[in-house]
N, C-alpha and C positions, 0 to 999 in steps of 0.2 A: 458647598458654596466657595467660590473663588473670589479672593479678594485681590484686585489688582494694585500694584505698587504705587500707581499714580494717584489712586483715590486716598491712600494712606498719606501719601507725601504731601498732597493739595490740603490736608487738615493738619499738618505739622505748623506750619506759621502760626494758626489761631490758637493752638494746643501751647505752644512755646510762648506767645504772647499773654495768655492767660495764666501760665505759670509764672511769667516774670511779674504780672501784677499782682500775683497773691503774694510772692516774695518781697514786693514792693522794689523790686530792681527796675531799672530803666536803661534804655539805650541811649547814649549821648545825643543829644540834638534830635531825638524822634519822640513824639508825644505818645503816652500810652494809648491802648485801644486799637482804633482801624488803623491808625498811622504807623503803628508797630508791625502790624500784621502786613500791611502792603509792603513796608519796609524788607521784612523777614521773606515775603514771597518774591521780591525783587532780587534779593541776595542768593535766594535759592534758584532762582531760575539762572540767574549770571553763572552760579556755580556749576550747574548742570551744562549749559552752554559752553563754558571753557574747559571743563572736565572731558566733556565728548570731544571736542576739539583737539585737546592733549592727547586723548587716546586714539584718535584717528590719524593724528601726525606720528605718534609711536609706531602705530599699526603700519602705517604706510612705509615710514623708514625703516621698519625691520623687514618688511617686504622687499624692499629695493636692495638691502644690505644682504639679505638671504640669496635673492636672486644674483647679486654680483659676486658673492662669496662662492655660491655654486659653481658659476661660470669659470672663476678664476682659479679655486681650489676645489677638485674634485672630493666630494666627502664631507667637508665641512661646512657647516652652515649654523645660522644662530635664527631662533624663531623668536615671535611677538611674546611669547610668555618669558623666555631669557630676557628680552629687552626690560619687561616689566619688573622682572626681579632686580635686575642691575640697577634701575632708576632708584627702586624702592630702597635699596641697600645704599646708595649713594645719598639718598634723602635722610636715611637713619644715620649713617655715620657723620652728616653735616649737623644733624641736630645733637648728637653725641659730643662732637667737636664743640659746638656751642656752649652746651651745660658745662663741659669740663673748664673752658675758659670762664664761665662765671664763677665756676667755685671758689678761686681765691678771693675774689672779692666778697662774696658771701660768708666766707669763713672769717673774715677781717671785721664783717659788720657785726657778725655774731659775738666774735671776740668783744668787740667794744660795749656792747649791751651785756657781756657776762652771760652769754648762754652757752 
């Protein structure tokens, strides 16, 4: 039996809404129940759209760059996978930098409370 990803993904907003309801958690300004399911479905669709758009831009840009570099420098090229690795590394570096900048204020707060 083959289970399509879309079938599993379509049920996720309902499962997440049920889990949030069991925990007693809420999404701010969203009513529990059907409104939460609709909100999560909307967010999921938006994320899929923007993620797909970003991947298409990256694929197009890497193809154009690859074509240009092959024409200019024989033998040197950059592929889509390389671009994804570079983008992922930059995002991770940015997150690490932000966490590093927050550390002094966290350590000052912990000292104030004697931890």
